[in-house]
C-alpha positions in Angstrom: -3.3 -0.6 -0.6 -4.5 -1.2 2.8 -6.8 0.7 5.2 -5.7 1.2 8.6 -8.5 0.7 10.8 -9.2 -2.8 10.0 -6.3 -4.1 8.0 -8.4 -4.8 5.0 -7.3 -4.5 1.3 -8.9 -1.8 -0.6 -7.0 -2.3 -3.8 -4.2 -4.0 -5.6 -2.3 -4.4 -8.6 0.0 -6.9 -10.3 2.7 -5.1 -12.2 6.1 -6.1 -14.1 8.9 -6.0 -11.8 10.9 -2.7 -12.7 12.6 -0.2 -10.4 9.7 2.1 -10.6 6.8 -0.1 -10.8 5.9 -0.3 -6.9 5.7 3.6 -6.8 3.7 4.1 -10.2 1.1 1.4 -9.2 0.7 3.5 -5.8 -0.2 6.4 -7.6 -2.5 4.4 -9.7 -4.4 3.0 -6.7 -4.6 6.2 -5.1 -6.1 7.7 -8.3 -8.7 5.0 -8.6 -10.2 6.0 -5.2 -13.2 8.6 -5.1 -12.7 12.1 -5.0 -12.7 13.6 -1.5 -13.1 17.2 -0.5 -10.6 16.6 2.5 -7.0 16.1 2.1 -6.1 12.3 3.0 -2.7 10.4 3.8 -1.0 7.7 2.3 1.7 5.9 4.2 4.8 4.1 2.7 8.4 2.8 3.2 11.5 4.4 2.1 10.9 3.0 -1.6 8.4 5.8 -2.0 10.4 8.5 -0.8 11.1 10.1 -4.2 10.3 13.2 -5.7 8.2 11.7 -8.4 6.0 10.1 -5.9 5.8 12.9 -3.6 4.8 15.5 -6.2 2.4 12.9 -7.8 0.5 12.7 -4.2 0.3 16.4 -4.1 -1.4 16.6 -7.3 -4.3 14.1 -6.1 -4.4 15.8 -2.9 -2.8 13.0 -0.7 0.0 13.7 1.9 2.7 11.2 1.9 3.5 9.8 5.2 6.5 7.9 3.9 9.5 6.8 5.9 12.6 9.5 4.9 15.2 8.0 3.0 18.4 9.8 3.8 20.9 7.5 2.8 23.4 9.3 1.0 20.8 11.7 -0.5 18.2 14.2 0.6 14.4 13.1 1.3 11.8 14.3 -0.7 9.3 14.8 2.3 10.1 17.8 4.7 9.8 18.5 8.3 6.4 20.0 7.9 5.2 16.1 6.9 7.2 14.3 9.6 6.6 16.5 12.6 2.7 15.5 12.6 2.0 12.7 15.1 -0.1 11.2 12.2 3.0 10.6 10.4 4.4 8.3 13.3 1.3 6.7 14.0 1.2 5.6 9.9 4.7 4.6 9.9 3.8 2.1 13.1 0.5 0.5 11.2 1.8 0.7 7.6 3.9 -2.6 8.6 0.6 -4.5 8.7 0.5 -4.4 4.8 3.0 -7.2 5.1 0.6 -9.5 6.5 -1.3 -10.4 3.6 1.7 -11.0 1.5 3.1 -13.1 4.3 -0.5 -15.1 4.4 -0.3 -15.3 0.3 3.0 -17.0 0.5 2.4 -19.4 3.4 -1.0 -20.2 3.0 -2.0 -19.5 -0.4 0.6 -20.8 -2.4 1.8 -17.4 -3.6 5.7 -17.9 -3.2 5.8 -18.0 -7.1 3.7 -17.2 -10.3 1.2 -20.1 -11.4 0.6 -18.8 -14.8 2.0 -17.6 -17.8 1.1 -13.9 -18.7 0.2 -10.9 -16.7 -3.4 -11.2 -17.1 -4.0 -14.7 -15.6 -1.5 -13.9 -12.7 -3.3 -10.6 -12.0 -6.6 -12.4 -11.7 -5.3 -15.1 -9.5 -3.7 -12.4 -7.3 -7.0 -10.3 -7.0 -8.9 -13.6 -6.0 -6.0 -14.3 -3.4 -6.7 -10.7 -2.1 -10.3 -11.1 -1.9 -9.9 -14.4 0.0 -7.7 -12.6 2.3 -10.3 -10.2 3.0 -12.9 -12.6 3.6 -10.9 -14.3 6.2 -9.9 -11.0 7.9 -13.5 -10.1 8.0 -14.6 -13.4 9.9 -11.7 -12.6 12.1 -13.2 -9.1 12.9 -16.5 -10.3 13.5 -15.4 -13.0 15.7 -13.7 -10.0 17.9 -17.3 -8.4 17.9 -19.1 -11.4 19.1 
């Protein structure tokens, strides 16, 4: 999970690869965030356009700004969501989440897992995310000076 303004990683989770793991982890990450009185938004690609994810977002007071997946089916989000200017802006910015993954694969040696077992790989994954944030913070600080 990334915040949009500065492209910093807010939270991350390593899971077993299944067809639903990414969406389930997304809802888990959203639930970990502190409660807010305001309704918040979350951006995602077409893989998040499912009834379960959209309904789960509604329960925890998030508006899902996901890309509509209309390939041979009806999208789980409706025109009330996609007509907002924030939806288009979120779809443009959400692509920046790929930058930490690209950095991890090319610079941090994350093309494949290093250890046996989910716990060790999860720890390695989280440390890599923290290092990315430190590098990103240094770049943001350099922009200010």
